[in-house]
C-alpha positions as CSV (number, residue, x, y, z in Angstrom):
1,X,109.0,107.4,77.1
2,X,112.6,107.2,78.1
3,X,114.2,104.3,79.9
4,X,114.8,106.5,82.9
5,X,111.2,107.6,83.1
6,X,110.1,104.0,82.8
7,X,112.3,103.0,85.6
8,X,110.8,105.6,87.9
9,X,107.3,104.4,87.0
10,X,108.0,100.9,88.2
11,X,107.4,99.9,91.8
12,X,110.4,99.0,93.9
13,X,111.2,95.5,94.9
14,X,110.9,94.5,98.5
15,X,111.9,91.3,100.2
16,X,109.7,90.5,103.2
17,X,111.1,87.1,104.0
18,X,114.5,85.7,103.0
19,X,115.5,82.0,103.2
20,X,119.2,81.1,103.3
21,X,120.6,77.6,103.5
22,X,123.9,76.9,105.2
23,X,126.4,74.0,105.3
24,X,128.6,76.0,107.7
25,X,131.3,76.5,105.1
26,X,133.2,79.7,104.3
27,X,131.0,80.2,101.2
28,X,127.9,80.0,103.5
29,X,129.5,82.6,105.8
30,X,129.9,84.9,102.8
31,X,126.4,84.3,101.7
32,X,125.2,85.1,105.2
33,X,126.9,88.6,104.9
34,X,124.8,89.3,101.8
35,X,121.6,87.9,103.4
36,X,122.0,90.1,106.4
37,X,122.7,93.2,104.3
38,X,119.6,92.5,102.2
39,X,117.4,91.8,105.3
40,X,118.6,95.1,106.9
41,X,117.9,97.1,103.8
42,X,114.4,95.7,103.3
43,X,113.4,95.2,106.9
44,X,113.0,91.5,106.1
45,X,112.8,88.4,108.3
46,X,115.8,86.1,107.7
47,X,115.4,82.4,108.0
48,X,118.6,80.3,108.1
49,X,118.2,76.6,107.5
50,X,120.4,73.5,107.5
51,X,119.2,70.2,106.3
52,X,120.6,66.9,107.5
53,X,121.1,64.3,104.8
54,X,118.9,61.3,105.0
55,X,120.4,58.0,106.0
56,X,120.3,55.1,103.7
57,X,118.0,52.4,105.2
58,X,118.5,48.7,105.3
59,X,115.6,46.5,104.4
60,X,115.0,46.0,108.1
61,X,113.0,48.9,109.5
62,X,115.0,50.7,112.1
63,X,113.8,53.7,114.1
64,X,115.9,56.9,114.2
65,X,118.9,57.1,116.4
66,X,118.4,58.3,119.9
67,X,119.0,62.0,120.0
68,X,122.1,61.7,122.2
69,X,123.8,59.2,119.8
70,X,123.1,61.2,116.5
71,X,126.5,62.9,116.2
72,X,125.7,64.7,112.9
73,X,122.5,66.2,114.4
74,X,124.3,67.2,117.6
75,X,127.1,68.9,115.6
76,X,124.5,70.6,113.4
77,X,122.6,71.8,116.5
78,X,125.9,73.2,117.9
79,X,126.6,75.0,114.7
80,X,123.1,76.4,114.4
81,X,123.2,77.6,118.0
82,X,126.5,79.4,117.2
83,X,124.7,81.0,114.2
84,X,121.7,82.0,116.5
85,X,124.2,83.9,118.7
86,X,125.6,85.8,115.8
87,X,125.6,89.5,116.8
88,X,124.8,90.7,113.3
89,X,121.4,88.9,113.6
90,X,120.3,90.6,116.8
91,X,118.8,93.6,115.0
92,X,116.9,91.4,112.5
93,X,113.8,89.3,112.8
94,X,115.1,85.8,112.1
95,X,114.5,82.1,112.4
96,X,117.0,79.3,112.8
97,X,115.8,76.0,111.4
98,X,117.3,72.5,111.4
């Protein structure tokens, strides 16, 4: 069997759910372009996630910072809100996770 015939016998690949991590950099913006294009092509749900780095802990147990004082989290929430308002995502099923 020829290679072309074998290719036609194989099932196509589909992406039902895509997960993309972002650090809000230019490289992440370019990756978002690809993720959006793939999601449109396959009718996929796109989840965009940003993970906050863990804080080193002293030996004395300390609870998490109050939400209003956690500047990194507040900035990340602002950036994720900006991503959520991205016009290119409106036509896609998507999730924004922090």
